[in-house]
C-alpha positions in Angstrom: 124.4 50.8 54.0 121.6 51.7 56.5 118.7 53.7 55.2 118.4 57.1 56.8 115.1 58.3 58.3 113.8 61.1 56.1 111.3 62.3 58.7 111.5 65.8 60.2 113.0 65.3 63.7 110.9 68.2 65.0 107.7 66.4 63.9 107.8 62.8 65.1 104.3 61.4 65.8 103.0 58.5 68.0 99.6 57.3 68.9 98.3 56.5 72.4 95.2 54.7 73.7 92.9 56.6 76.0 90.1 54.4 76.9 88.1 53.5 73.8 89.9 56.2 71.8 93.2 56.6 70.1 95.0 60.0 69.9 98.0 61.1 67.7 100.7 63.2 69.4 103.7 65.0 67.9 107.0 66.1 69.4 106.2 69.7 68.4 103.2 69.7 70.8 100.5 69.1 68.2 97.7 66.7 69.3 95.1 65.2 67.0 91.4 64.6 67.9 90.4 61.5 69.8 89.4 58.8 67.3 87.7 55.5 67.8 89.5 54.1 64.8 93.2 53.6 65.3 93.7 53.8 61.5 92.2 57.3 61.5 94.5 58.5 64.3 97.5 57.1 62.3 96.2 59.0 59.2 96.0 62.2 61.3 99.6 61.6 62.4 100.8 61.0 58.8 99.1 64.1 57.5 100.7 66.2 60.3 104.2 64.8 59.6 103.8 65.5 55.9 103.0 69.2 56.6 99.3 69.3 55.8 98.4 70.7 59.3 101.4 72.8 60.2 100.9 76.5 60.6 
């Protein structure tokens, strides 16, 4: 049996490269700060998906 994705479909994040920076984006319109460290941009995205930054 296939595992189901438990993430909220309204809050799916990705990261994109912008020059020397990496930025996290969400399908809800949220955008994280530009980070030099990709790992920090991924952390921003994870925190957003888990609800830490939602209003």
